[in-house]
C-alpha positions in Angstrom: 165.7 108.0 138.5 163.7 105.2 136.9 160.1 104.9 138.2 160.0 101.1 138.4 156.6 101.2 140.1 154.9 103.0 137.2 156.6 100.8 134.6 155.3 97.6 136.4 151.8 99.1 136.5 151.9 99.6 132.8 153.2 96.1 132.2 150.6 94.6 134.5 153.3 92.6 136.2 155.2 93.1 139.5 158.7 91.7 139.7 160.0 89.5 142.5 163.5 90.3 141.4 163.9 93.9 140.4 167.5 93.3 139.5 166.5 91.4 136.3 164.1 94.3 135.4 166.8 96.9 135.8 169.2 94.8 133.7 166.6 94.6 131.0 166.5 98.4 130.9 170.3 98.7 130.6 171.6 99.5 127.2 175.0 98.3 126.2 176.3 101.9 126.2 175.4 102.3 129.9 177.0 99.0 130.8 180.2 99.8 128.9 180.5 103.1 130.7 179.4 102.3 134.2 179.9 98.5 134.7 182.9 97.4 132.6 184.0 95.0 135.3 180.7 93.1 135.5 180.4 89.7 133.7 178.9 90.0 130.2 175.8 88.2 131.3 175.0 90.9 133.8 176.3 94.0 132.2 173.5 95.0 129.9 170.4 93.7 128.2 171.7 92.2 125.0 171.4 88.6 126.1 167.9 89.3 127.4 167.0 90.8 124.0 168.0 87.5 122.3 165.8 85.5 124.6 162.9 88.0 124.4 162.9 87.8 120.6 162.3 84.0 120.8 159.7 84.3 123.5 157.7 86.8 121.5 157.9 84.6 118.4 156.4 81.7 120.4 153.6 83.6 122.2 152.6 85.7 119.2 152.4 82.5 117.1 150.1 81.0 119.7 148.0 84.1 119.8 147.7 84.2 116.0 146.6 80.5 115.9 143.8 81.4 118.4 142.8 84.7 116.8 142.7 83.5 113.1 141.6 79.8 113.1 141.0 79.9 109.3 144.4 81.3 108.4 146.9 79.0 106.7 150.6 78.7 107.5 151.7 81.3 105.0 149.2 83.9 106.2 150.2 83.2 109.8 153.9 83.6 109.0 153.2 87.0 107.3 151.1 88.2 110.2 153.8 87.3 112.7 156.3 89.1 110.6 154.0 92.1 110.6 153.8 92.0 114.4 157.3 91.0 115.7 159.5 93.6 114.0 161.3 96.7 115.0 158.6 99.2 114.0 155.8 97.5 115.9 157.8 96.6 119.0 159.0 100.2 119.2 155.4 101.4 118.9 154.4 99.1 121.8 157.4 100.3 123.8 156.2 103.8 123.5 152.7 102.8 124.5 154.1 101.8 127.9 156.5 104.8 128.0 159.4 102.5 128.0 161.6 105.4 126.7 161.4 107.0 130.2 163.1 104.0 131.8 166.0 103.0 129.5 169.4 103.4 131.0 171.8 104.8 128.4 175.4 105.9 128.2 176.3 109.5 127.9 176.6 109.5 124.1 173.3 107.7 123.5 171.6 110.1 125.9 172.9 113.1 124.1 171.7 111.8 120.7 168.2 110.9 122.0 168.9 107.2 122.0 165.7 106.5 124.0 163.7 107.5 121.0 165.5 105.3 118.5 163.3 102.4 117.2 166.2 100.0 117.4 166.8 100.7 121.1 163.1 100.8 122.0 162.4 97.5 120.3 165.4 95.7 121.7 164.7 97.0 125.2 161.1 95.8 124.9 162.3 92.3 124.0 164.6 92.4 127.0 161.8 93.4 129.3 159.7 90.5 128.0 162.6 88.1 128.7 163.0 89.6 132.2 159.3 88.8 133.0 159.9 85.3 131.7 163.0 84.8 133.9 161.3 86.3 136.9 157.9 84.5 136.7 158.0 81.9 134.0 155.9 81.3 130.9 152.6 81.6 132.8 153.6 85.1 133.9 154.9 86.5 130.6 152.0 85.1 128.4 149.2 87.3 129.8 151.5 90.4 129.6 152.2 89.8 125.9 148.6 88.9 125.3 147.5 92.2 126.8 150.1 94.4 125.1 149.5 92.8 121.6 145.7 92.4 121.8 144.9 95.6 119.8 147.0 94.3 116.9 145.0 91.1 116.6 141.6 92.9 116.2 141.5 92.6 112.5 143.6 90.6 110.0 143.3 93.5 107.6 145.1 95.7 110.1 147.9 93.2 110.4 148.4 93.1 106.7 148.9 96.9 106.7 151.7 96.4 109.3 153.8 94.2 106.9 157.3 95.4 107.1 158.9 96.9 104.0 161.3 93.9 103.5 158.3 91.5 103.4 156.5 93.7 100.9 159.6 94.1 98.7 160.2 90.3 98.7 156.6 89.6 97.7 156.7 92.2 94.9 160.1 90.9 93.7 159.1 87.3 93.7 155.8 88.0 91.9 157.3 90.3 89.2 160.9 89.1 88.8 160.8 85.6 90.2 163.8 86.4 92.4 164.3 87.6 96.0 166.2 90.8 96.9 169.4 90.7 98.8 170.8 93.1 101.4 174.4 94.2 101.7 176.1 96.3 104.3 178.2 98.8 102.4 179.5 100.9 105.3 179.1 102.3 108.8 180.2 105.4 110.5 180.3 107.0 114.0 181.3 105.8 117.4 180.2 102.4 118.7 177.4 104.0 120.8 176.0 106.0 117.9 176.8 104.1 114.7 175.0 104.8 111.5 174.8 101.9 109.0 174.3 102.0 105.3 172.7 99.1 103.4 172.2 98.5 99.7 169.4 96.3 98.4 170.0 94.5 95.2 168.0 92.4 92.7 170.2 90.0 90.7 173.2 92.2 91.5 171.5 95.3 90.3 171.3 98.0 92.9 167.8 99.1 93.7 168.4 101.5 96.6 170.7 102.5 99.5 169.6 103.8 102.9 171.0 104.5 106.3 169.8 103.6 109.8 170.8 103.4 113.4 170.9 99.6 113.2 171.4 97.2 110.4 167.7 96.2 110.6 166.6 99.7 110.4 168.9 100.4 107.4 167.5 97.3 105.6 163.9 98.4 106.2 164.7 101.9 104.9 166.4 100.5 101.9 163.5 98.2 101.2 161.1 101.1 101.4 163.1 103.1 98.9 163.4 100.1 96.6 159.6 99.6 96.7 159.1 103.1 95.4 161.6 102.4 92.6 160.2 99.0 91.7 156.6 100.2 91.6 157.6 102.9 89.1 159.3 100.4 86.7 
């Protein structure tokens, strides 16, 4: 049983429509198993995830402009990439114990889906969208501001949060004057527990391959492995 009261306390927001909150916590695996007859827009949180991603980009951009008045556009873009990514969103999701509230299908439950960064981050985005739909921009802004505030305490800390893809791109551009490319080379497993394999290349030369529970995660893992290789060359 989901403790909606405790989750709302951690978010610092009380929903008028709890239905949209519950939908934001509903992974596609749960919707597929338990609500196959519902319209796509109401079955799971994937559409909310799409909206939440855009809302976070907007609010985080605004917060960064306020927090770092002397930063230029390039620095701001890098800091936003350091904040709005799977790793950081999954971390924030764990900070509010979101893993205890995610509704998963049987397969995802058995494989510990509520601990997967891809599911944690996407559910976090969906919850942000749910707050926006329930209360509007003036309701979601202070929630995001509160949750992200610790990340804006020091620009140096944000730089350390740069994702591996950003780091690899910067290194590749500086040393080889070309950007890396990512290629999905395969996937395996059932729909609710797929494992993706991605290869990162530099001018058609393979740098590394890695797997992940989402394409994004596989790309990050491949970039991390490629960074280790490039730094040794």
